[in-house]
TORKOL-4160 file (C-alpha; in steps of 0.2 Angstrom, whole numbers, padded with zeros to 4 digits, m for minus):
107
<pt num="1" X="m0206" Y="0087" Z="0054"/>
<pt num="2" X="m0215" Y="0102" Z="0061"/>
<pt num="3" X="m0213" Y="0112" Z="0076"/>
<pt num="4" X="m0225" Y="0120" Z="0087"/>
<pt num="5" X="m0219" Y="0137" Z="0094"/>
<pt num="6" X="m0228" Y="0147" Z="0108"/>
<pt num="7" X="m0224" Y="0164" Z="0113"/>
<pt num="8" X="m0233" Y="0179" Z="0120"/>
<pt num="9" X="m0237" Y="0193" Z="0108"/>
<pt num="10" X="m0238" Y="0211" Z="0114"/>
<pt num="11" X="m0254" Y="0220" Z="0114"/>
<pt num="12" X="m0249" Y="0237" Z="0107"/>
<pt num="13" X="m0266" Y="0245" Z="0108"/>
<pt num="14" X="m0282" Y="0239" Z="0114"/>
<pt num="15" X="m0286" Y="0223" Z="0104"/>
<pt num="16" X="m0271" Y="0226" Z="0092"/>
<pt num="17" X="m0257" Y="0213" Z="0093"/>
<pt num="18" X="m0240" Y="0216" Z="0084"/>
<pt num="19" X="m0230" Y="0201" Z="0077"/>
<pt num="20" X="m0212" Y="0206" Z="0072"/>
<pt num="21" X="m0202" Y="0200" Z="0058"/>
<pt num="22" X="m0216" Y="0191" Z="0049"/>
<pt num="23" X="m0218" Y="0188" Z="0030"/>
<pt num="24" X="m0234" Y="0178" Z="0030"/>
<pt num="25" X="m0249" Y="0181" Z="0020"/>
<pt num="26" X="m0266" Y="0187" Z="0028"/>
<pt num="27" X="m0274" Y="0170" Z="0024"/>
<pt num="28" X="m0260" Y="0161" Z="0034"/>
<pt num="29" X="m0267" Y="0168" Z="0051"/>
<pt num="30" X="m0281" Y="0161" Z="0061"/>
<pt num="31" X="m0287" Y="0169" Z="0077"/>
<pt num="32" X="m0297" Y="0161" Z="0091"/>
<pt num="33" X="m0305" Y="0169" Z="0107"/>
<pt num="34" X="m0312" Y="0157" Z="0120"/>
<pt num="35" X="m0309" Y="0143" Z="0108"/>
<pt num="36" X="m0320" Y="0150" Z="0094"/>
<pt num="37" X="m0312" Y="0154" Z="0077"/>
<pt num="38" X="m0315" Y="0172" Z="0072"/>
<pt num="39" X="m0317" Y="0177" Z="0054"/>
<pt num="40" X="m0305" Y="0187" Z="0043"/>
<pt num="41" X="m0312" Y="0204" Z="0038"/>
<pt num="42" X="m0307" Y="0210" Z="0021"/>
<pt num="43" X="m0308" Y="0229" Z="0026"/>
<pt num="44" X="m0293" Y="0238" Z="0033"/>
<pt num="45" X="m0295" Y="0244" Z="0050"/>
<pt num="46" X="m0292" Y="0263" Z="0051"/>
<pt num="47" X="m0300" Y="0279" Z="0057"/>
<pt num="48" X="m0311" Y="0279" Z="0040"/>
<pt num="49" X="m0319" Y="0262" Z="0045"/>
<pt num="50" X="m0324" Y="0266" Z="0062"/>
<pt num="51" X="m0340" Y="0256" Z="0059"/>
<pt num="52" X="m0329" Y="0240" Z="0062"/>
<pt num="53" X="m0330" Y="0244" Z="0080"/>
<pt num="54" X="m0348" Y="0240" Z="0081"/>
<pt num="55" X="m0355" Y="0225" Z="0089"/>
<pt num="56" X="m0359" Y="0216" Z="0073"/>
<pt num="57" X="m0340" Y="0214" Z="0070"/>
<pt num="58" X="m0336" Y="0205" Z="0087"/>
<pt num="59" X="m0332" Y="0189" Z="0078"/>
<pt num="60" X="m0320" Y="0197" Z="0065"/>
<pt num="61" X="m0302" Y="0202" Z="0065"/>
<pt num="62" X="m0290" Y="0211" Z="0052"/>
<pt num="63" X="m0272" Y="0207" Z="0048"/>
<pt num="64" X="m0262" Y="0221" Z="0041"/>
<pt num="65" X="m0244" Y="0222" Z="0036"/>
<pt num="66" X="m0234" Y="0236" Z="0044"/>
<pt num="67" X="m0219" Y="0239" Z="0056"/>
<pt num="68" X="m0202" Y="0242" Z="0050"/>
<pt num="69" X="m0197" Y="0243" Z="0032"/>
<pt num="70" X="m0185" Y="0231" Z="0023"/>
<pt num="71" X="m0174" Y="0236" Z="0009"/>
<pt num="72" X="m0176" Y="0225" Z="m0006"/>
<pt num="73" X="m0166" Y="0230" Z="m0021"/>
<pt num="74" X="m0172" Y="0248" Z="m0026"/>
<pt num="75" X="m0188" Y="0249" Z="m0015"/>
<pt num="76" X="m0193" Y="0247" Z="0003"/>
<pt num="77" X="m0207" Y="0234" Z="0008"/>
<pt num="78" X="m0215" Y="0233" Z="0025"/>
<pt num="79" X="m0213" Y="0218" Z="0037"/>
<pt num="80" X="m0221" Y="0214" Z="0053"/>
<pt num="81" X="m0239" Y="0210" Z="0055"/>
<pt num="82" X="m0253" Y="0218" Z="0066"/>
<pt num="83" X="m0268" Y="0208" Z="0070"/>
<pt num="84" X="m0283" Y="0219" Z="0076"/>
<pt num="85" X="m0299" Y="0212" Z="0085"/>
<pt num="86" X="m0315" Y="0221" Z="0078"/>
<pt num="87" X="m0330" Y="0224" Z="0087"/>
<pt num="88" X="m0336" Y="0234" Z="0103"/>
<pt num="89" X="m0322" Y="0239" Z="0115"/>
<pt num="90" X="m0330" Y="0228" Z="0129"/>
<pt num="91" X="m0328" Y="0213" Z="0118"/>
<pt num="92" X="m0310" Y="0209" Z="0125"/>
<pt num="93" X="m0309" Y="0210" Z="0144"/>
<pt num="94" X="m0293" Y="0213" Z="0154"/>
<pt num="95" X="m0283" Y="0197" Z="0156"/>
<pt num="96" X="m0292" Y="0188" Z="0143"/>
<pt num="97" X="m0282" Y="0177" Z="0131"/>
<pt num="98" X="m0282" Y="0177" Z="0112"/>
<pt num="99" X="m0274" Y="0163" Z="0102"/>
<pt num="100" X="m0266" Y="0168" Z="0085"/>
<pt num="101" X="m0260" Y="0154" Z="0074"/>
<pt num="102" X="m0249" Y="0156" Z="0059"/>
<pt num="103" X="m0248" Y="0142" Z="0046"/>
<pt num="104" X="m0230" Y="0137" Z="0041"/>
<pt num="105" X="m0227" Y="0129" Z="0025"/>
<pt num="106" X="m0217" Y="0113" Z="0024"/>
<pt num="107" X="m0201" Y="0112" Z="0014"/>
């Protein structure tokens, strides 16, 4: 039996949403805006890839692992996930909602 969980995700920066304590893979996420499924962008969003802010990327998003670090044996690994909507800053208006869905594997 599966469960549907709904909760609000904080917008930590303009068009960037942080999901804490998440160990999912990038491909496990789907993002919807106004009912339209957005596409996962393979590039990482950072200051080097500022072209991802152009209008042609309005239907794309990125998923990046970051947040706190988890100690595993002799190394640390990042956990937590950041979902960033790409495209022009006018693409997401104040008060608009984005739906982020994560696939959960059945045991």
